[in-house]
N, C-alpha and C positions, 0 to 999 in steps of 0.2 A: 593173695590173701584167701584163706579158707576160714570164713567167719561163721560162728553160731550167733544168731540174733535172737535174743529172748525178749519177747514183746508181752507186756502186760496190757491186754486189751481194755481193762477197766481203768487204766491210768487217765488222769484228768477228766474224771466223770464219763469215761467211755469214749472220749475224743481220740485216744490213741488207737483203739480198735478200728475206728473209721479211716485211719491213715495207712492201714497195712498194705493195701494194693498199691497205693502211690509209693510207699516205701520200697516195695519189691521192684517196682519199675525204675526207681531212682538208682538202686543198686545195679540193675542190669545195664542202665544207660552209662554208668561209670565203669563198667567192667569189673565190679566187685563181686567175687564169688561168695555166696552166703546161703546158709540153711536157716529157715525161719521157724521158730517154735513159739506158739502162743500159750502162755501159762493159763491155767484154769483154777489154781488153788494157792493159798498162801504157802510159802516154803518150797514150791515146786521148782523155782529157778535155782535155788541153792542146791537141791538134790541133783538137778540135771547137770549143773556145772561140776559139782563135786565128783560125779561118777563118769565124766568124760574119759574115754580111752586115751592114753598118751599118744599125741600126734594126730588125734582125730580132727582137731581144729587148731589153728595157730592164733586165733583171735576170738574173744567172747565179747559180745556187745549187749549192753543193757539198754533196752528201748522202753522207757517208761519214766517214772519219777524217782525220787530219792528212795522210796520204799523198794522199788524194783532193783535199784542199784545196791541197796543194802543186802538183798538176797544174793545177787550175783557176786558181790565182793566176798561174802561168806563162803559161797561155793568155791571160789578161787583160793581162798585162804585155807580151806581144808585140804587142798591138793599139795603134794610135795613142792617145795620151792622151785625145783628145777623143771617142774611140769606145769607151772602156772602160765596160762595163755595171756597175751596182751589184752588189755581191757579198753573197749570203746564205749562211749556214752552218747546215746541219742536222747536229747531232752524232751520227752513227750509228756511229762507229768505236770502236776499242778505247781510244785515248788521248783524242782531242778536246781537246788541250792549249790550242790557240788559242781555242777557243770559250769558255773560262773568262774570257778578257779581254773578251768580248762580253756577259758576264753570264749565260752558259749552262753548266749542268752537263752532263756526259756523258749522252746519251740524253734530254735535255729537249726533246722535239719540240714540245710545247705552247708552251714559252717561245720557241722559235725561230720558230714560226709566228706567235706574237703580235708579234714584232719585224717580221716581213714584213707583217703586216696593218696595223700602225701606220704603216709606210712611212717611218720616220725613219732616215736613215743618218748615219754619222760618218766623217770622214777617218781613214785608217789608213796608217802608214808601211809600206814594203816594203824588204827588204834585197836588194840586187843583188850577185851573186857573179860575179866574172870570174876565169877561169883561163887558162893559155896555150891551152887547147883549146875552151872553151865559156863561155857566160854563162847564168845562171839566177837565179831569185828565190825568196825565202821570206818568210813572215810570222811564223814561230815561232822556231826556233833552229838554229844550226849548231854541231856539236861536234867536237872532235878529241881524240885521246888515249884514255884509258880508256873514255870514253863510247861510242866506236865499238865496242869489244869488247862492252860491255854491251847496246848496241842490237841487235847481231847475235844475241846470245844471246836477247834478247826476241823477235826475229822468229821464232826457232825454237820459241818457247813461246806464240805468240799464241793458239793454240787454247784455252789456259787462261783467256783473258779478260783483264780489266784488271789482274790480278795479274802478268801476264807481264813487265812492266817492272821490278817489284821483284825478281822471281825472276831475271831476266836480269842485273840489276846484281849480285846476290849470287853468281850463277854466275861472272861475270867476275872476281870477287875471288879466285878460285882462282889466277889469274895477275895480277900487279899491276905491270906494267912502267911506268917513267916515261921521258919523252923530253925532250931539250933543245930546246924550242920557241923560235923567234925571232919576235918580235912587233913590229909598228909601229902606233902609234895616232896618227891625224891627222898623219902625217909624223914623229912622234917615235919613234925606235928605242929599244926597251927592251933591257936586258942579256939574254942567253940565259937562259931559265928552265927549270930542271929540273922538269918538269910532269907531274902526274898526268892532268889534263884541262883543256881550255878550252871554254867555251860562249859563243858570240856570240849574244845574245838580243835579239829585238825584242819578244817577249811574256814573260810571267812563268813559265809552266809548261812542263814537258816531261814526256813519258810520260803517266801518268794523274794522279798526285798530287804530283809533285816540283815544289816551288816553287823552281825553280833560280835565278831572277833576280827577287827580290821587289821591287826598285826599278824594274824595267823598265816602260816605258809605250809603248803602241803608237801614240802620236800626238805624241811629244816631239821627233821629228827626230834621235834619237840611238839608238845600239845599246849595250847593256850587255855588257861582257866579264867573265865570271866565270872567274877563274884559280885553280886549286887546285894547289899545289906538291906535290912528292913527299912521300909519307907512308908510314909502316909500316902493314902490313895491320891490326894491332890498332887503330891510331888511325883508320883509315878506317872500321872497323866501329863505332867510337864516334861518328864524325862522321855516318855514313850516316842515322840517324833524323832528324837535324836538317834534312835537305833537304826533308822533308815540310812543314815550316812556315817554311822560309827562314832559320832561325837559323844555318845554316852560314856565311853571309856575315859573321857576327860573330867567327868564329874567326881566329886569327893566320895560319893556313896558306892562307886564302882572301882573294883580293884582287879588288875590283870596280872596273873602269874604265868610263868612258863616252866614246864617240867617234862621229864621223860616218863615218870611214873606218878600217877595220882591215885590215892586211896580215898574213897568216900565211905566213912566208917559209920556215921550216924546222921539222922535217926534211923535205926534199924527198922526195916520194913517199908521205908519210904520209897515210892516208885520213881522211875526215871523214864525218859523218852529218848529214843535213839532214831535219828534221821526221820523224825515225824511219827514214829510208831511207838506204842507203849512197850516197855521192855522190863528187865529184871528190877528187883528191889535191892536196896542197900543192905549190907555192906558190899562193896565191889572195888576191884582194882583195875585201873586203866593204864596200859603200857603202850608207848609208841614203838611200832616196828618200822624202823627206817627203810625206805626204798623197797617196800615189800611187793609192790606191783609196778608193772610197766603200763602206762596209760597213754592213749592217744590224746594229745592236747598241746596247746600253745605254751611255751615256756614263759617264765617271769624274769 
């Protein structure tokens, strides 16, 4: 293995940076050849991966949280398909939602290194997002509506650790607006929906412990669309705990669709959140790219 390890030292409120020396020692002890690169600015990981010389490395490893993984994935997807390196994930961040679908709990470095040492990869789907101004990719989730407000609140609370996502969601409940979203699934236009939020999911988890899309699979060639219609605040508070174990999808106010291509058409200018970070505004198109990456991880 000739790996490039991209470390976000600011991940998990700086805890990732304090693990760099231990991480290098762990690679040496296992006989894993690696070059370590500590990022210093947003977008740096994407540029570093996208400009790798062909054959320079055979593995690229994201060492951080879901935001770091988002950048690394985008760097890989900008490369020609035949030149994309295998992807490894070291869950050093606050959320590490995608790592759960690889069989890794947050902070499970030994498990992640075991996967690299075994050397077995699996194909994983990637979601491609196109807007009038840009194109980018994600492996976890894109959300619109209430979840944007909750994610912004969580970002402000990240210093509190993995409880930031729960606290952010509860803080966002102080204001609970709904919006009339217009949605198209595989070319089929739905009636305008008075919506609390929409999550387009490639994987199952978001945040730290929210099982947002329990039926999602990272290798089925489809994206899950979780739609929650407008609810009174009291009902939201009762529904909120069920997101931890995925029971919210059984409620009448929640609908789950599956599609290869999703278009979020309106409200135009409404923002979205991708893998915990603010992203583009509507309208946008999300397309599943099946088996786009080879990732080190346990099979399902």
